N, C-alpha and C positions, 0 to 999 in steps of 0.2 A: 394913528395907527403907526408902529414902527415898521420899516422896511428892512429886512435883514439881506445883506449882499452875499448870497450863498452861490453866486454864479460861477461857472466854469470859463476861464479865459484860455486863449491861445489855441484854439481848435485848428488852426491852419498850420501848425507846426509840422515839419517834415524831417528834420534832422535830429540826432540823439546826442545827449551829453551824459556825464557820469554824475551820480550822487555822490556825496561824501563816502569815502570808502573807509576801511578799518585803520589804514595807516594814518590818514588824516585825522580820524577820531581819536586814535591814542596820542597822536602828537599834540593835538589841541588840549586833550586833558591834562597833559604833562606840562603845558606850557604856562600854567599859571604859577607866579612866584608864591611860595609859601610866606605869607605875610605874619609878622608878629601879632599877638593878641592885643586888644586895646583898642580905644575909640579915638580918632582924631575929631575932625569937625564934620557935621553932617548938615551941610547947608548947600543951596544950589549953586553959590560961587565956586565951591570946591569942585563939584561935579562938572559945572561948565569949564573951569580950568583944565580938568582932566580930559575932557573932550577936545578943547583947543590943542593941547599938547599931542595927543594921540593923532589927531588929523593933520597936524603940522608936520609930524615925523614920517607920515607915510605918503602914498601916491594914489589912494583910492579916490575916485570922483566924489564920493560922499560917505559920511560915516555918522551914525546915529547911536544915541545910547539911552539907557533907562535904568533908574533904580526903583524897585517895587517893594512895597510893604503889604500888610495883610489886607488892606482895602484896595489894593491895586497901585498903579504907577504914582510915585510921590515926586518924580523929576524925569523929564524926558529933554532931549536936545538933538539937534543935528547941524552938521556943517557940510559945506560943499555943494555940488551941483547934481541935479537929476540926471543929466547927460553930459558926458565928457564933451568939451568944447562948446557947451550950450550956455545959456544964461539963466534958466530957471533954478533958483536955489532949492535945495533939498530941505524939507521940513520934518519936524518930529511927528507930524500928523499925516505924513505920506504912508502908503502901504509898502511893506517890505516883505520879500520872499523869504519864508523860513526854512525851506529845504527840509533836511532830515529831522529838524526840531518839531516837525508834524508828527513824528512817531509818538512823542509823549501824549499828544492829543487823542491819537487813535487808541492808545493803551487806556486812556481815561475814559473814553466813550465805552469800551469794553467794561471798565469797573462800573460805569453807570448802569450797564445792562445786568451787572452782577446785583447791584443794589435793588433793581426793580424785579429781581428773581427770574429774569431771562436767561442767565448764564451762570456759571460757577467758575471759581478759581481753578479747581481741581479737575475741570472737563478735559477729556481727551480729545484728539483730533477725530477719532472714529465717532465719538459721541456728538461733536460739533458739526461734522460733515457726514451725515449718515448716507447721503446719496453719492459720495465720491469714491470711486474704487481706488484703493491705495495698497501700496506694498506693506506686509504685515509689520515691517519695522517701524512703520508710522502710527499704527492703530492706537497704541498706548502712550504716545507722547502727549504730555500735558500741554496746554495752551501756554502756560507760563514759560516753558522751555523755549517756545517759539518767540515770545516776547523778550526773552534773555538772550537771544541769539545763540543757544546751546543746543538747538534740536537736531543739528547736522545739516541744515539746509544750505545750499550754495545757489547764488544767483545764476551761475553758469548752466545750472541744469535746465532752466526755462527761459532765462532773460539774457541770453547772449547777444551777440552782434546782430545775428539774423533777425531775432525778435525786435530789437531795437530799430532796425532799419525798416521794419514793415508794420510796427504796432499802430502808428498814427493813420494808416490806410485801412486798418481793419474796420469794417462797417458795424460790427457788433457793438452792443451797449457796453458801457464800462463794467457793469457787474459781470456780464458775460465773459469779457475779456479777463477779468480777475478769476473767475471760476476756471477758465481754460488753463491760466497760469498754475493754479492750485492743482488742478489735475494733472499737469505735466510735472510738477515738483513732487507730487505724492505717488506717481505711478511707478516710480524707481526707488531703490533704497537710498537712504542719506548718502550724499556725496561727501559730507564732512563726518567727523567724528562726534557723535552724540555726547553731550556733556562738556564739550570743549568749545570754547567761545569763538565764533567765527561770524563776524559782522555781515549781514546780508539784508538788502532792502526787500528781497522776497518774503522774509519773515513777517514784515508789516503789510505787505500785499495779502499774504495769507490771513493775517489777522483781520484785515479790512473786509476780505471775502467772508470770514466767519460772521462779522457784524452784519454783513448784507443777508447772509443765510438766516440768522436769528430775527432780524427785523423785517426782512422782505423787501427792504429799500436800498437805493444806491448808498454807498458810503458817504458821498457828498450831502445827500439829503439828511442822513443820520447826523452828520457833523452839524448841520444847520439846526436841526431840531432839538438835539440832545447836548450840544456844547455851545454853538453860537448864540442861539436865542436865550437859553436860560442864563447865560453868563453876561448877556448885554453886549456881545461883540457884533457890532453892525458893519464893520469893514471886512470881515472875513471872506475869501475867495480862493480860487484854485488856479494854478498857473501863473505866469507872468502877469503882474498888475498892468492894466492898460489905462488909457486916458492920461490926465495930467498927473503922472506919477514918475518915480524914478525908473530908469531903463537899467537892466542889468548889463554887465560889461564883461567881455571875454578878451583877454590880451590887451586890456585898456581900450577896447574898441566897444561902443554902444551897440546892444542887440535889439533890434525892434521887437517889442513884445507881441505885435501882430504877425510877425514874419516866422520864418522857419528856425527851428533850433533854440526858441526862447526858454524852452523848459523841457523837462523830461515828458515821455509819453504819459497822458493823464491817468492811464491804467495803474501807474505806479503811486497814485495820489496818496494812499493811506501811509506810504513810506516817506513822502516828502514833497508835496505840492502846495501847501497852504500858503497864503499870504494875508496880512493884515496890518494894522497900524501898531505902533509900539504900545499905545495905551490899551488896545484890545488885547494884545499879547500879554500885557500885565495882568489883565483881568483873569486870564488862564493861569498864569504863575502864582497868582495870589492864592489859588486853592492849596498849594503845597506849603503855604506859609500860616495856615489856620488849622488849630487842632480840631475844629469841627465847623461843619458848614452844612447847607441844605442841598448843595448841588452834588456833593460825593460824601459818602459816609466815611467816618474816621477809619473804619476798618479797610475799606478799599483804597482810601489815601495812603494809609500806612503800607499796604500790599504794593502799591504802585512804586513806592519809594525803597522797597527792599529787594535786594538782588533776587532774580528769578531763576536761580541756580547756582552751582558751585563754580561755574566757569571764572576765569580770570581774563581780562579785568571784570570786576562785578558789574553786572548790568541789570537794571531794574526795568520798569515799565516805560521805556523810552528815555531813561536816564542812565549815564554812567554814575556810580556811587564812589565818592572820593573821600578818604579819611586823611587825617593829618594837616588840615588847613585850620590853624588856630583862630583865624578870623571868623570861621563859620560856627565855632561852638558846638561841634558834633559833625556828623557826616554831610557832606555837601552833594548836590545833584549838579550834574553838568551834562552839556551836549552842545556840539557844533553842527551847523548844517550848511550845505551849500550844493547848488546844481551847477557849479563851475562859473557862474555869472553873478552870483549874489553870496553873501556869507553872514552868518549870524552865530554868536556865542552867547550861551546863557549859563549862569552859575545860580544856584538856589540854595540858600543856607536856612533851612527850617529853624534852626537853634537860635538864629539871631533875627529871624522873621524879616529877612531881606533877600531880595534877588537882584541880580546884575546882568544886564543885556547890552550887547554891542551889535550893530548891524551895519552892513555895507551893501552897495550894489555893484561890487567887484568881486569876483571869486578868488582872485590872487593878491592883489594889493590890499583888498579889504580882509583878508584873512590876518595878515600881520597887523593891520590897524585895529581889528576888533580884538585881537588878543594882547594888544598893547592897552586898550581903553579899559578891559575889565580891571586889571590891578589898580589903575588910576582912580576908577570909581570906588573901589573897595578902600584904598587908602584915604579917600576924602569922605569916608562915612563914619 
């Protein structure tokens, strides 16, 4: 019998940190050098060399990388230490915090519910949340606008500093906390301009609450039953990974995963608290490299890769959509994630059936290292 690691980690956290914000997301998206079309070598030696070079040029305690094909990971590697000034080497089989790259998973789970006939792509907030009192401006907003960060929602409406400082001491269940956030967001008119892109983690907290309302289960449980288990992801969990695993780092100092401030409040989970091994993350990314599969319909897969509105930059179901990368042979999907103590960068090219991932256990030094590794992996492909 397989045991799936759906556990929630880090319940004793007290302090707050920030998720990847819009400025970081846009900077990360623009950081990849547009590489010329053509194929170099596609071997492990080239990818190993790219990892060695990116790690040597940076100051991150650890750096990992992965190349993914339609069947999952085809190469993984890691360099450095699980903890600065420690002795345990990081391994590709370690669990890495995915930050805001969790968003694509939450969106894909909604796609699963569409495939099962439990949800619709054209559903409005009033139809999805019939028991929630909302300002009239929200009633006809489609859930796709929420996914695309073009609904006009702002984190500051309900997730300001006061909430961040008290969220962990709130004794309510995680679904109850998320419902309370949704009620606060929707009780007042949109703080932003509907139709205009404005990156907000609250959008995916709202989407997670919708999933909880549809299924009657906590988002964490739905992730386990609808994503982890069917895709064979055994290392998936939430919060900072504990045990013999890498520690996150802030200002190059290790942060105890069992101590205060090791991750954002778990109520933000649908927007960015998942962790897993590289190979397991590759199992999820491979969904976007297959024209057909039994986990997600071709229609839902295509919908998740298409911008969810006319906002700029174009944002799909947890992905930025980027044109003009010759190596990608068509539109590419990309997203970076960070809770300020970890960093992950992912690029997915359905046209070439390849995805590229870089991960680090440092939010600042790791950012530069990850964004240097991705082009190196692509060049070696």
